[in-house]
GUFILUM-263447 format. One line per 5 residues: number of its first residue (from 1); their letters; for each residue x, y, z of C-alpha. Coordinates in steps of 0.5 Angstrom, whole numbers, plus 500, padded with zeros to 3 digits. Each point is the difference from the previous one (the first is absolute). Last residue first. Layout:
// residues N
NUM) A) X,Y,Z ~ ... .
// end
This chain:
// residues 1021
1021) QWKAK) 936,072,557 ~ 496,506,502 ~ 503,504,494 ~ 498,495,495 ~ 493,500,502 .
1016) LQTRA) 499,507,499 ~ 504,500,493 ~ 495,494,498 ~ 494,504,503 ~ 502,507,496 .
1011) SSVAA) 501,496,494 ~ 493,496,500 ~ 497,507,501 ~ 504,503,494 ~ 498,494,496 .
1006) VWTGV) 493,500,502 ~ 500,508,498 ~ 504,499,493 ~ 495,494,498 ~ 494,504,502 .
1001) ALASL) 503,506,496 ~ 501,496,494 ~ 494,496,500 ~ 496,507,500 ~ 504,502,495 .
996) AVVLL) 499,494,496 ~ 493,500,502 ~ 499,508,497 ~ 504,498,494 ~ 495,494,499 .
991) GYSFD) 494,504,501 ~ 503,505,495 ~ 500,495,494 ~ 503,503,494 ~ 494,500,494 .
986) PALSD) 502,506,497 ~ 507,499,500 ~ 504,505,505 ~ 503,506,496 ~ 507,503,497 .
981) FHAAP) 503,493,498 ~ 493,497,498 ~ 503,496,494 ~ 505,503,494 ~ 495,500,494 .
976) TLRTF) 494,501,505 ~ 494,500,496 ~ 493,503,501 ~ 494,497,496 ~ 494,502,496 .
971) FLDAG) 497,497,494 ~ 494,502,495 ~ 497,496,495 ~ 499,502,493 ~ 506,503,500 .
966) WAFVL) 504,503,506 ~ 506,499,504 ~ 501,504,507 ~ 506,499,503 ~ 502,504,507 .
961) STSEL) 507,500,502 ~ 503,498,507 ~ 507,500,503 ~ 501,508,500 ~ 494,501,504 .
956) VTPAA) 496,506,499 ~ 497,497,494 ~ 503,499,492 ~ 495,499,494 ~ 500,495,495 .
951) LVGRL) 495,500,494 ~ 499,494,496 ~ 496,500,493 ~ 497,496,495 ~ 498,493,503 .
946) NVVQK) 495,497,496 ~ 498,496,505 ~ 503,501,507 ~ 501,492,502 ~ 501,498,507 .
941) DQTAY) 504,495,503 ~ 505,505,503 ~ 499,507,497 ~ 507,502,502 ~ 503,493,497 .
936) ALTSF) 506,499,504 ~ 499,493,503 ~ 499,497,494 ~ 507,501,498 ~ 501,503,493 .
931) IVLES) 507,497,497 ~ 504,505,496 ~ 504,496,495 ~ 507,502,498 ~ 503,498,506 .
926) YPLLR) 506,505,503 ~ 502,499,507 ~ 496,504,505 ~ 503,507,503 ~ 499,501,507 .
921) EEAEA) 505,506,500 ~ 504,496,506 ~ 500,494,495 ~ 503,504,494 ~ 505,502,505 .
916) PTPKP) 501,493,503 ~ 501,498,493 ~ 494,496,497 ~ 500,493,498 ~ 497,497,494 .
911) TLPRR) 503,505,496 ~ 497,505,495 ~ 499,505,506 ~ 493,504,500 ~ 502,507,498 .
906) PDLYR) 495,502,495 ~ 495,499,506 ~ 493,497,498 ~ 499,495,505 ~ 502,505,505 .
901) KDLAY) 494,505,498 ~ 496,495,504 ~ 494,498,496 ~ 493,501,503 ~ 495,496,495 .
896) LQDST) 493,503,498 ~ 495,495,497 ~ 497,501,493 ~ 502,493,497 ~ 504,504,495 .
891) TTVLL) 504,503,506 ~ 501,507,503 ~ 506,500,503 ~ 501,505,506 ~ 507,501,501 .
886) QKTTI) 503,500,507 ~ 504,506,503 ~ 504,499,506 ~ 498,506,505 ~ 504,506,500 .
881) GQKSQ) 496,504,495 ~ 498,505,506 ~ 492,499,500 ~ 500,493,496 ~ 498,498,493 .
876) TVGLG) 499,494,497 ~ 502,498,493 ~ 495,499,493 ~ 501,496,494 ~ 494,497,496 .
871) AVGHQ) 498,494,496 ~ 505,495,501 ~ 500,493,498 ~ 503,495,506 ~ 507,497,501 .
866) MFFSQ) 503,506,498 ~ 507,499,496 ~ 506,505,502 ~ 504,506,497 ~ 505,504,503 .
861) SLVEL) 502,507,499 ~ 505,505,504 ~ 502,507,497 ~ 505,504,502 ~ 499,507,498 .
856) PPPAY) 505,506,498 ~ 497,506,504 ~ 494,504,496 ~ 501,507,499 ~ 494,503,497 .
851) SSLTA) 495,495,504 ~ 503,503,506 ~ 503,497,507 ~ 502,506,504 ~ 507,502,500 .
846) ARRGG) 506,499,505 ~ 497,494,504 ~ 502,500,507 ~ 506,497,502 ~ 505,506,500 .
841) GLLIA) 497,502,507 ~ 506,500,504 ~ 498,494,504 ~ 497,496,494 ~ 506,502,496 .
836) PLSLN) 505,497,506 ~ 495,494,501 ~ 501,498,492 ~ 493,501,496 ~ 503,503,494 .
831) HHSAE) 496,498,494 ~ 502,497,493 ~ 495,500,495 ~ 497,493,498 ~ 493,502,502 .
826) YLEVV) 495,494,501 ~ 494,498,496 ~ 497,493,501 ~ 496,496,494 ~ 496,494,502 .
821) TAQQR) 498,495,494 ~ 494,495,501 ~ 498,495,495 ~ 494,497,499 ~ 501,493,496 .
816) LSALD) 499,497,493 ~ 507,498,501 ~ 502,503,493 ~ 495,505,500 ~ 502,503,506 .
811) RLTYV) 494,504,502 ~ 501,507,504 ~ 501,503,507 ~ 502,506,503 ~ 504,502,506 .
806) FWNGS) 503,507,501 ~ 505,502,505 ~ 503,507,503 ~ 494,501,505 ~ 494,497,497 .
801) AVAHV) 497,498,493 ~ 495,495,497 ~ 499,497,494 ~ 496,495,496 ~ 501,498,493 .
796) PGAAG) 495,496,496 ~ 504,499,496 ~ 505,496,496 ~ 507,497,500 ~ 505,497,495 .
791) AHVAA) 505,505,501 ~ 500,505,506 ~ 503,506,498 ~ 503,505,506 ~ 500,508,501 .
786) HLVSG) 503,504,505 ~ 501,507,502 ~ 496,503,493 ~ 500,507,500 ~ 493,504,500 .
781) TVTDL) 502,506,504 ~ 495,500,505 ~ 497,493,499 ~ 506,497,501 ~ 499,493,496 .
776) LTVSV) 502,493,502 ~ 498,496,494 ~ 498,492,499 ~ 500,497,493 ~ 496,494,499 .
771) GRAER) 501,495,495 ~ 498,496,494 ~ 504,498,494 ~ 503,494,504 ~ 493,497,501 .
766) SAGGG) 498,501,492 ~ 496,505,498 ~ 493,498,497 ~ 496,504,506 ~ 505,506,499 .
761) GAGSP) 507,501,502 ~ 504,503,495 ~ 495,505,496 ~ 496,500,506 ~ 505,503,504 .
756) TATAI) 503,496,506 ~ 496,502,506 ~ 501,506,505 ~ 501,500,507 ~ 501,507,503 .
751) LLLNP) 503,502,507 ~ 499,507,503 ~ 505,503,504 ~ 499,507,503 ~ 500,498,507 .
746) NLYNY) 508,499,500 ~ 502,496,505 ~ 507,497,498 ~ 502,496,506 ~ 507,501,503 .
741) KLSRD) 503,494,501 ~ 504,499,506 ~ 506,496,503 ~ 499,496,507 ~ 502,493,497 .
736) GLVKV) 493,498,501 ~ 497,506,496 ~ 497,506,502 ~ 495,504,495 ~ 500,507,500 .
731) YSHVP) 495,506,499 ~ 496,497,506 ~ 493,501,502 ~ 496,502,494 ~ 493,501,500 .
726) EAPDK) 495,499,494 ~ 496,506,499 ~ 503,501,492 ~ 498,493,499 ~ 505,497,495 .
721) AAMAL) 498,499,493 ~ 498,494,496 ~ 498,499,492 ~ 498,494,497 ~ 499,497,493 .
716) LSGPL) 501,506,495 ~ 501,498,492 ~ 506,499,497 ~ 507,505,500 ~ 500,506,505 .
711) VAQWA) 500,507,497 ~ 502,505,506 ~ 498,507,500 ~ 503,506,504 ~ 498,506,504 .
706) PVVPV) 494,503,496 ~ 497,507,503 ~ 494,501,504 ~ 496,506,502 ~ 495,498,505 .
701) AGGSA) 492,502,499 ~ 496,501,506 ~ 495,504,497 ~ 504,507,500 ~ 507,498,500 .
696) AAAGP) 504,495,505 ~ 507,502,501 ~ 506,500,496 ~ 507,501,503 ~ 503,495,496 .
691) AVRYG) 495,497,495 ~ 497,493,503 ~ 504,494,498 ~ 498,495,494 ~ 502,493,499 .
686) RLVTA) 498,496,493 ~ 500,493,500 ~ 499,496,493 ~ 499,493,500 ~ 502,497,493 .
681) EREPA) 497,495,495 ~ 495,505,497 ~ 499,505,506 ~ 498,500,507 ~ 500,507,503 .
676) SLWFF) 503,500,508 ~ 499,506,504 ~ 505,503,505 ~ 500,505,506 ~ 505,505,503 .
671) TSAAA) 500,505,506 ~ 506,501,503 ~ 502,507,496 ~ 493,502,501 ~ 500,499,508 .
666) AALQA) 500,508,501 ~ 495,501,495 ~ 495,495,502 ~ 500,502,507 ~ 498,507,498 .
661) RVAPT) 495,497,496 ~ 497,496,506 ~ 500,506,504 ~ 497,504,495 ~ 494,495,499 .
656) DPTLR) 499,495,494 ~ 498,494,504 ~ 502,497,495 ~ 505,502,495 ~ 499,498,492 .
651) VTPLR) 504,497,495 ~ 499,500,492 ~ 505,495,497 ~ 505,503,495 ~ 499,498,493 .
646) PEDDG) 506,496,497 ~ 504,504,494 ~ 503,495,496 ~ 498,494,503 ~ 493,501,500 .
641) GGGPP) 496,501,506 ~ 498,494,505 ~ 494,498,496 ~ 496,506,503 ~ 503,504,505 .
636) ADVLL) 500,498,507 ~ 496,504,505 ~ 504,500,506 ~ 496,502,507 ~ 506,503,505 .
631) LAYQD) 498,499,507 ~ 501,504,506 ~ 500,496,507 ~ 498,505,506 ~ 503,499,507 .
626) AAGDH) 495,503,505 ~ 499,505,505 ~ 506,505,499 ~ 500,500,492 ~ 505,495,499 .
621) VPQPL) 500,498,492 ~ 502,493,499 ~ 507,498,497 ~ 502,497,493 ~ 493,502,497 .
616) PVVKD) 496,494,498 ~ 499,498,492 ~ 494,498,498 ~ 499,497,493 ~ 496,499,494 .
611) VAYPL) 495,505,502 ~ 495,503,495 ~ 497,507,500 ~ 493,504,502 ~ 501,497,507 .
606) TADEL) 493,498,504 ~ 500,501,507 ~ 498,497,506 ~ 503,504,506 ~ 499,498,508 .
601) TEGTH) 497,494,499 ~ 499,497,507 ~ 503,493,501 ~ 500,500,507 ~ 508,499,502 .
596) ANALL) 503,502,494 ~ 496,506,498 ~ 499,500,493 ~ 503,504,494 ~ 498,498,493 .
591) LAAVG) 502,502,493 ~ 497,498,494 ~ 503,499,493 ~ 499,502,493 ~ 503,500,493 .
586) APGPT) 495,496,496 ~ 500,494,505 ~ 501,500,508 ~ 506,500,504 ~ 498,500,508 .
581) VVALQ) 505,504,505 ~ 498,498,507 ~ 503,505,505 ~ 499,498,508 ~ 500,504,506 .
576) PAHTL) 503,499,507 ~ 495,500,506 ~ 501,506,505 ~ 500,499,507 ~ 507,497,500 .
571) DHFRR) 504,506,499 ~ 505,501,494 ~ 495,500,495 ~ 501,496,493 ~ 497,502,494 .
566) WLRLH) 500,497,493 ~ 502,492,501 ~ 499,497,493 ~ 496,495,496 ~ 501,500,493 .
561) QLPAA) 495,497,495 ~ 502,495,494 ~ 504,495,505 ~ 502,495,495 ~ 496,494,497 .
556) PAAGG) 493,503,500 ~ 494,496,500 ~ 497,500,493 ~ 494,504,499 ~ 501,501,492 .
551) GAAAA) 506,505,501 ~ 495,506,499 ~ 495,497,505 ~ 506,500,505 ~ 502,507,499 .
546) AAAAA) 493,502,500 ~ 498,497,507 ~ 507,502,503 ~ 498,507,498 ~ 493,500,502 .
541) AAAPA) 502,497,507 ~ 505,505,501 ~ 495,506,498 ~ 494,497,504 ~ 504,498,507 .
536) NSAWL) 499,493,502 ~ 504,500,507 ~ 500,494,505 ~ 501,500,507 ~ 503,496,506 .
531) VRGDG) 499,493,496 ~ 502,494,504 ~ 507,497,499 ~ 501,497,507 ~ 505,504,503 .
526) SHLAF) 503,504,494 ~ 493,504,500 ~ 498,501,492 ~ 499,507,497 ~ 497,499,493 .
521) LKGPA) 500,505,494 ~ 495,498,494 ~ 502,502,493 ~ 498,494,497 ~ 507,498,499 .
516) TLLLI) 501,500,508 ~ 504,504,505 ~ 502,496,506 ~ 502,504,506 ~ 502,496,506 .
511) AKRFG) 499,504,507 ~ 505,498,505 ~ 501,496,506 ~ 507,497,501 ~ 503,507,502 .
506) NTDRF) 503,498,506 ~ 497,505,504 ~ 493,498,498 ~ 496,504,495 ~ 492,500,501 .
501) PLTND) 494,496,498 ~ 502,494,504 ~ 500,494,496 ~ 507,497,502 ~ 499,501,507 .
496) SLAQR) 499,492,501 ~ 496,498,506 ~ 495,496,496 ~ 506,497,495 ~ 504,498,506 .
491) LAVHE) 493,497,503 ~ 498,496,494 ~ 507,497,499 ~ 501,498,507 ~ 493,497,500 .
486) EREEP) 501,496,494 ~ 507,497,504 ~ 496,499,506 ~ 495,496,496 ~ 505,496,497 .
481) TSMKF) 503,498,507 ~ 506,504,502 ~ 507,497,503 ~ 504,501,495 ~ 505,505,504 .
476) QVLAG) 498,506,496 ~ 493,499,499 ~ 499,499,508 ~ 504,506,501 ~ 496,504,495 .
471) LVQLR) 493,497,503 ~ 502,503,507 ~ 502,507,497 ~ 493,500,496 ~ 496,499,506 .
466) AWQRL) 504,506,503 ~ 498,504,494 ~ 493,498,501 ~ 499,501,507 ~ 503,507,498 .
461) KARDS) 495,501,495 ~ 495,499,504 ~ 502,504,505 ~ 501,506,495 ~ 504,506,503 .
456) LLGRL) 506,496,501 ~ 500,497,494 ~ 499,507,496 ~ 505,503,504 ~ 505,495,498 .
451) GPKAA) 500,500,493 ~ 495,504,496 ~ 494,504,503 ~ 493,500,496 ~ 498,507,497 .
446) GAGGA) 494,503,504 ~ 503,507,500 ~ 504,505,495 ~ 505,505,501 ~ 505,497,495 .
441) AAAAA) 505,497,505 ~ 494,497,504 ~ 496,498,493 ~ 506,496,498 ~ 504,503,494 .
436) PLDVM) 497,499,493 ~ 503,494,496 ~ 506,501,496 ~ 501,500,493 ~ 501,494,495 .
431) LSGCG) 500,501,493 ~ 497,495,494 ~ 499,500,492 ~ 496,496,495 ~ 495,496,504 .
426) AALAE) 494,497,496 ~ 498,494,505 ~ 498,506,505 ~ 495,502,495 ~ 497,494,502 .
421) ERTWA) 497,503,506 ~ 495,494,502 ~ 493,501,502 ~ 495,495,504 ~ 493,498,501 .
416) VAGGS) 497,506,497 ~ 492,499,501 ~ 494,497,496 ~ 501,493,502 ~ 507,500,497 .
411) VLSLQ) 504,506,497 ~ 507,499,499 ~ 505,506,499 ~ 506,501,496 ~ 504,507,501 .
406) DDSWL) 504,502,494 ~ 499,507,501 ~ 495,501,494 ~ 496,494,504 ~ 499,493,498 .
401) LALRS) 494,497,503 ~ 498,492,501 ~ 493,498,500 ~ 496,495,504 ~ 493,499,499 .
396) DALAA) 495,499,505 ~ 496,507,501 ~ 502,502,493 ~ 497,494,496 ~ 494,499,505 .
391) AEGDA) 495,503,495 ~ 503,497,494 ~ 497,493,501 ~ 504,493,500 ~ 505,498,505 .
386) AAPAA) 508,500,500 ~ 501,506,495 ~ 507,499,498 ~ 505,505,504 ~ 501,507,498 .
381) WAAVV) 505,504,497 ~ 501,508,500 ~ 505,505,497 ~ 501,508,501 ~ 497,501,507 .
376) RPPPG) 502,507,502 ~ 505,503,505 ~ 498,505,506 ~ 504,506,499 ~ 507,501,503 .
371) AVPYA) 503,499,506 ~ 498,493,504 ~ 500,499,507 ~ 501,493,503 ~ 495,495,502 .
366) PPPVA) 497,501,493 ~ 492,502,501 ~ 495,494,498 ~ 497,501,494 ~ 492,499,501 .
361) VSRTE) 496,496,494 ~ 495,504,497 ~ 495,495,496 ~ 496,501,493 ~ 496,495,497 .
356) LVKST) 497,499,493 ~ 502,506,496 ~ 498,500,493 ~ 505,501,495 ~ 496,496,495 .
351) AADVL) 504,494,498 ~ 505,500,505 ~ 495,500,506 ~ 503,504,505 ~ 502,498,507 .
346) QLEVA) 503,506,504 ~ 505,501,506 ~ 502,506,503 ~ 506,500,504 ~ 501,504,506 .
341) AGDAS) 504,504,504 ~ 504,503,495 ~ 498,507,500 ~ 497,501,493 ~ 497,492,501 .
336) AAALA) 504,495,496 ~ 496,496,494 ~ 499,493,499 ~ 496,497,494 ~ 497,493,499 .
331) LADGD) 497,498,493 ~ 495,495,499 ~ 498,496,494 ~ 506,496,501 ~ 507,499,498 .
326) SPVAA) 503,505,504 ~ 506,505,502 ~ 498,504,506 ~ 500,508,498 ~ 503,506,503 .
321) AGAFW) 496,506,502 ~ 501,507,500 ~ 495,502,495 ~ 496,494,497 ~ 498,501,492 .
316) AVRVA) 495,496,497 ~ 499,495,493 ~ 505,503,495 ~ 500,496,494 ~ 506,497,496 .
311) AGGAG) 499,498,493 ~ 504,493,499 ~ 496,498,494 ~ 494,498,504 ~ 500,503,507 .
306) VRLLA) 505,502,505 ~ 497,503,507 ~ 503,505,504 ~ 500,502,508 ~ 504,506,501 .
301) VGAPS) 504,500,507 ~ 502,506,504 ~ 505,506,500 ~ 506,496,501 ~ 498,496,495 .
296) GLTFR) 497,493,498 ~ 497,498,494 ~ 495,494,501 ~ 498,495,495 ~ 494,497,497 .
291) GAGAP) 499,494,495 ~ 496,495,505 ~ 504,502,506 ~ 503,506,503 ~ 507,499,498 .
286) ALRLA) 506,505,502 ~ 504,505,497 ~ 504,505,505 ~ 502,507,497 ~ 506,503,504 .
281) AAAGA) 505,497,495 ~ 497,503,494 ~ 502,507,503 ~ 495,505,501 ~ 495,505,497 .
276) GLEPC) 493,500,503 ~ 496,494,502 ~ 494,503,500 ~ 500,501,492 ~ 498,493,500 .
271) LSALP) 498,498,493 ~ 502,506,497 ~ 507,501,503 ~ 501,493,500 ~ 500,500,492 .
266) ACAVG) 496,494,497 ~ 504,494,497 ~ 496,494,496 ~ 502,493,499 ~ 496,494,497 .
261) SDAGA) 499,493,500 ~ 494,498,496 ~ 503,494,497 ~ 501,497,507 ~ 496,504,505 .
256) VAVGC) 506,503,504 ~ 498,508,500 ~ 507,504,502 ~ 499,507,503 ~ 505,505,499 .
251) LQRGD) 501,506,505 ~ 503,506,498 ~ 505,506,503 ~ 504,495,504 ~ 506,502,495 .
246) QTLMA) 501,492,499 ~ 493,499,499 ~ 496,497,505 ~ 497,493,499 ~ 493,497,501 .
241) AADGS) 498,492,499 ~ 494,497,499 ~ 496,493,500 ~ 499,501,508 ~ 505,505,502 .
236) VAAAG) 507,501,499 ~ 505,505,502 ~ 506,504,497 ~ 505,505,502 ~ 506,498,496 .
231) GLAAA) 500,506,494 ~ 497,500,493 ~ 502,504,494 ~ 494,503,497 ~ 494,499,496 .
226) ATLAA) 500,493,502 ~ 501,494,494 ~ 497,493,501 ~ 503,493,498 ~ 494,495,501 .
221) SGEPV) 500,493,502 ~ 496,494,500 ~ 498,493,503 ~ 507,497,501 ~ 500,493,503 .
216) GDDAA) 503,501,507 ~ 497,493,503 ~ 495,501,505 ~ 500,508,500 ~ 499,501,493 .
211) FRAVH) 504,506,497 ~ 499,507,498 ~ 504,505,498 ~ 500,508,500 ~ 507,504,497 .
206) VAASG) 500,507,501 ~ 505,505,496 ~ 500,507,502 ~ 508,499,503 ~ 503,504,505 .
201) PTSAV) 499,494,505 ~ 498,494,497 ~ 493,497,500 ~ 497,493,501 ~ 493,498,501 .
196) VSVAG) 499,493,502 ~ 494,496,500 ~ 499,493,503 ~ 494,496,499 ~ 495,496,503 .
191) GQPVL) 494,504,500 ~ 500,505,505 ~ 505,505,499 ~ 508,499,502 ~ 503,506,497 .
186) LLAPA) 508,500,501 ~ 504,507,499 ~ 507,499,497 ~ 505,505,500 ~ 504,500,494 .
181) EGAVG) 507,499,502 ~ 500,493,496 ~ 498,503,494 ~ 493,498,497 ~ 499,498,493 .
176) ELDAS) 497,493,501 ~ 499,499,507 ~ 502,493,501 ~ 497,494,504 ~ 501,496,506 .
171) WLEDG) 496,494,503 ~ 499,497,506 ~ 507,501,503 ~ 501,497,507 ~ 500,505,506 .
166) RAASL) 498,495,505 ~ 493,501,503 ~ 498,507,496 ~ 502,496,493 ~ 503,505,495 .
161) LKVKG) 497,503,494 ~ 505,504,496 ~ 499,506,495 ~ 507,502,496 ~ 503,506,498 .
156) GAAVA) 504,501,506 ~ 495,500,505 ~ 493,498,500 ~ 498,495,506 ~ 494,496,501 .
151) VAPGS) 499,496,507 ~ 496,494,501 ~ 494,498,504 ~ 497,493,500 ~ 498,495,495 .
146) GLEVV) 494,504,497 ~ 505,506,499 ~ 499,506,504 ~ 506,505,498 ~ 504,504,505 .
141) AIDPA) 504,506,497 ~ 507,502,498 ~ 503,506,497 ~ 506,502,497 ~ 504,507,500 .
136) AGVAP) 506,500,496 ~ 504,506,501 ~ 507,497,497 ~ 498,494,497 ~ 501,493,504 .
131) AGEFA) 506,496,498 ~ 498,493,496 ~ 495,495,501 ~ 493,501,502 ~ 495,499,506 .
126) QAEWR) 505,497,505 ~ 496,496,506 ~ 501,500,507 ~ 497,496,506 ~ 497,500,507 .
121) FGGGT) 505,505,504 ~ 498,501,507 ~ 496,507,502 ~ 497,497,506 ~ 492,501,498 .
116) ADWAR) 500,502,493 ~ 505,495,498 ~ 504,502,494 ~ 500,499,493 ~ 505,503,495 .
111) VVKGG) 500,502,493 ~ 507,502,496 ~ 501,503,494 ~ 494,505,501 ~ 505,506,499 .
106) RSAAL) 505,497,506 ~ 494,499,504 ~ 493,497,500 ~ 497,498,507 ~ 494,496,502 .
101) VLAPK) 498,500,507 ~ 496,493,502 ~ 494,497,504 ~ 499,494,496 ~ 494,502,499 .
96) ALLAA) 500,507,500 ~ 505,503,495 ~ 503,506,501 ~ 504,505,495 ~ 506,503,499 .
91) KALRD) 504,504,495 ~ 507,503,498 ~ 505,499,506 ~ 507,501,497 ~ 505,494,501 .
86) AEGHK) 506,503,497 ~ 499,506,504 ~ 498,496,507 ~ 493,497,502 ~ 499,499,507 .
81) HRWAV) 495,495,503 ~ 497,502,506 ~ 496,497,506 ~ 495,501,505 ~ 501,508,501 .
76) GGGGA) 496,503,506 ~ 494,503,498 ~ 496,499,507 ~ 494,495,498 ~ 501,500,492 .
71) QLSAL) 507,497,500 ~ 504,503,495 ~ 503,496,494 ~ 505,502,495 ~ 503,500,493 .
66) LGQGG) 506,505,500 ~ 504,504,495 ~ 500,506,504 ~ 497,505,495 ~ 495,495,497 .
61) STLFL) 498,498,507 ~ 495,494,499 ~ 495,498,505 ~ 496,495,503 ~ 495,500,506 .
56) REKGP) 499,495,505 ~ 494,498,505 ~ 499,494,494 ~ 493,498,499 ~ 499,503,493 .
51) LFGVW) 507,502,498 ~ 502,508,499 ~ 504,504,495 ~ 504,506,501 ~ 504,503,494 .
46) SPAGV) 505,506,499 ~ 501,500,508 ~ 504,505,503 ~ 506,497,504 ~ 500,493,503 .
41) GQKYW) 503,502,507 ~ 503,496,506 ~ 503,504,506 ~ 506,498,504 ~ 502,502,507 .
36) DYTGA) 507,501,503 ~ 502,502,508 ~ 498,493,503 ~ 497,497,494 ~ 505,494,500 .
31) QDEYM) 503,500,507 ~ 497,493,502 ~ 503,497,494 ~ 507,502,502 ~ 504,505,497 .
26) AAAPA) 507,499,498 ~ 507,500,503 ~ 497,501,507 ~ 505,504,505 ~ 501,497,507 .
21) ALAAL) 498,505,505 ~ 495,496,504 ~ 505,494,500 ~ 506,504,502 ~ 496,503,506 .
16) LLLAA) 498,493,503 ~ 508,498,499 ~ 501,507,504 ~ 495,498,505 ~ 503,493,501 .
11) AGGGG) 507,503,500 ~ 499,505,506 ~ 497,494,504 ~ 506,496,499 ~ 505,506,501 .
6) RRAFG) 497,502,507 ~ 501,493,502 ~ 507,500,498 ~ 502,506,504 ~ 497,497,506 .
1) M) 504,494,499 .
// end
C-alpha cells in the first residue's frame, strides 16, 4: 500500500512534467516577435507630394516600384502598393478634392486612383489599346473643369481626359505623328487648354499639340526639330518645356505658344559651367514656375528660364544646393552644411534670384556611428503653402529631403521631425559575424550582465522574472485574462537578452552586415534590427553611384558588389575585418576594408582596374595572430574573347604580401575559377586555373592558363553552386534496410540552366518546341556529369545546391504551374565495408576523391508541382550539418516558406503505403503537388516587399539556423528544422518546472511519512 501511495504522487508530477515538455507543432500567436523582427521600407523616392490638410506625404520609389504613403508624425508606413515588372510604375500625381493619389503604370496604359487616407482602391481606367511600347514614359496631370476636377493622361500616342470621381472617359484625342514610346509631357496652362509636348529618346523630333480642355477639340499643333538627339530627362513649367539631350551636354527649351512654338538648344558647358563633366543620369531637371526650371547636379543647382522660341537663359547658380519643384514665383533651396550638422534653407525670388528668407535647421546626429563624410542634399520637395505671404513660408513649411546616402528626412516647423534610412531597402549582399565579446571577457566595464547573474544583481528584474513565471503558468493552463496575456508578452520582451550588445554562448546574437546598392554598409543587431553602425566610404559610394548612373539608376537585380570576410583574429578582443569590392564603370573599382564591430574605415581605395569576379583562395593564410583571407580579383576580357584564341582574363591578388603569394603558389594546383560569356544562341563557359608554381608578380598580377571550355545551347537562365564553407556531417546515407548510399560530395559542381535556342524556341515558337536544359558541370575539368532537358518548359529558373543534391524550379507550359525538380548524386562504385575489412583497415577509401577521376555516378531525380509561384530558393545552415535541411522558398507573393527537404526527396515511394524500410526512413508517399502549410511560413503573416535575397547562418546550437531576408523590407527569424532537440524552448516555463519538482519532493516526503506510519501501525497489530 505504501508503494502505491508513492507511485501515485510520482505519476502526478510526471504528468505535469510531460505537459511542460510537450513540443509545439507550430508557433503560437503570443510567440510572434519573440526572436523575429520586421522593418518596412519604401526606398529612395523619385517623387514626393503633399496634400493640404493631410498629415501624410506620398511618394513613388522607382527602384522599388512602390507607391507609398508615410505618416508625417513619425515617418511610419501608412500604406504601400507594389508595381511589378509587368506593371511598372511610371508617374504619379495628387488630387486634393477628392483626396486621391493617381498612378499611371504599364507605360501609361493603366491609370489607377487610390484613396489618399487609407490607400484603398477607388477606380481604374485604360488610356489606350494594345501593348505598351518598350521605354514608354507617360504623364498625368490634374485639370480643373467647370464641372469638377479631371485627370489628363498622355500615353500610347493619345491624350485622354478622365473623370476624377469615377475614372470615366470624358474625351480622347490622337497625337498625330507621335510614336507610342515617345515620352509625353503635359502642359496645363491657364485658359482652358491642354497642351502636350512629346519627344522620342534618341530622336531630335519634337511634337507640340494643343487641345480644348472641355471637349478635346484640337487647337493647333507643330512639328519641331532639336539640334541634337534628345534623352529622357524633361520637365514642364508654365507654357514651356525643357529637355536634356541624350549625351547630357545640351539643354533644349521648347516654347508652347501656338504657331509661335519653337525649340532651341544650348550647350551646358556655356550655360552652366559650374555643373562640370558628368553622366546625364546625375542631372535633375525640375520646374520652377512660369517657364523657369532648375537643373540640379552634385555640384549645385542652376536656375534657368526658357523664353521666346525656346531659348534658355541662366538666371542664377546656387552651389551645393538642391531645389524644390515649384509652380509659383518663389523657389525654395536646401543645402547641407559642411559638417552635416545643419540644413541651410533659402527662399528666393525665381524671377530675380533675390534671397527672400534664410533659415538654418539643425540635423540631429544619428543614434549610431557613421563612418565617412557627411551626406549632401540631392533632392527636396515641399508641401503646398497653407497661408499667404512669403515671410512665413520657411518657418511653417514642410519639406522632404533626400540625401546622397538615400536617407529621407522631413523638416516640419523649422526642425527635422524624423529621418529614415532608405538605403536599407536597396540591399544587395549580406553576411553575419559574431558581436563583440562581453565587457568582462574583453576587459571592459559597465556592460549589462546576462542570464542568472543579471537577475540576481537586479532585484527589480528578479521580481519581474518571478511575475513572468506566474503569468506563464496561467497562460499555459488557459487561466489568464487578456490583460495578463498582454502583460506576459510585454514582460517576456522586456526580460529578453536578445538585444544585448555582445555575443552569447548559443550564437544567437549576431551582427548582420547589409551591403546596399548606394555603396553604404550597415551593421544590424540580430535581436531587434537596430543599426549598430553605418559606413559610407567615399570611394565605395562613388563607384556604386557611377555604376548606377551608367545603368540608368535602376536597382540591381543581382549583387554587383562583393562583401567578404577579410581578416579573423584568434582572440576575442579583436574585431573581424570586412572587405567590400565595388565594381565601377570605365575599368575602375573600389576596395573598402572596415572593422566589423565599429564600422571604422581601415582602407578606402580606388582600384585602377575593373573587377568582374571575386575568387577567394581555398584556405586562409595563418599569420599567428589571425587568419587572413586572400582574394583573386578577376577582370574578364571584353566580349569574353574570340572563339579561335580567347583572351585571358587579368587576375590580381589582394592582399599582395609574401605570405599570401607563398600560399597561392602552394595552392595553385587547386585554385580554379570560371567565367561565362553569353554569345548568340549559346552560353559559353570558360574555366581557368592558376599556372603551376606561379606566384603573384609585381602589382599582384597572377598568371592563369585556360583549363576547359563548354558551349551550352540557349541563353543562360540560372546558375547554382554549393557553398564551399558548408559543413558535411556524413559521407554516407543509411537506408531503411541498413544498406548504404555514398553521397557524391564534389564541391566543384555547378548547375547551369539554359533556355531553348531562340531559333527554335523564340517568342513565336510552339509550346512543344520550347524547353529548359539543365547541366551539371565539374568546374575543374569542364566535364558534364549529368544533363536533362525539360521539354515544354520555360523560365524563370531558380536553383539551390547543398550536400549532394540540387533543386531547381521552372515553369511547365502545359499545366501553367511551377515545377520543382530535385537531383541527388551518389557514387555507384563498390565499397567494401564488411566487419573484417573495417577491423583490418581495408574499409578506408583507397584514393582521394578527385575531379580528374570521378567515380561512376547514380543520379536520382524526381519532379513535383509547387502550390505557389517561386521567386527564389535558399537552404538552412547548421554548425555541423547534422540537422535536417529546410528549403527557403521565396514566393511570388514576397513571403518566405520553410519547406522540409523530405517533401522533395527523389526516393519518395510511388505506392500509397510505404514499406517498413521506407517508413523507417520517414519517406513520404509520392504526391505530384507540394502543398504549402500555412504554419510553415517563416515570415508568418508578413510580406517582405521585393524580397531579393535570403541569408542563412548557423549558430552554436546544431538545432537552430538564423535566417535574414532582405528587399524593400527586412525580416529576421530563427528556424529549428528538427525542433529544439538540443535546447529548451525560448518560452519554457521555469516556474512550472520548480513547482513540479517541489510537488514531486513534497509528494515523495508525504508518501514516505505515510508509508512509515502504515508500517509502524502494522507492526503494532
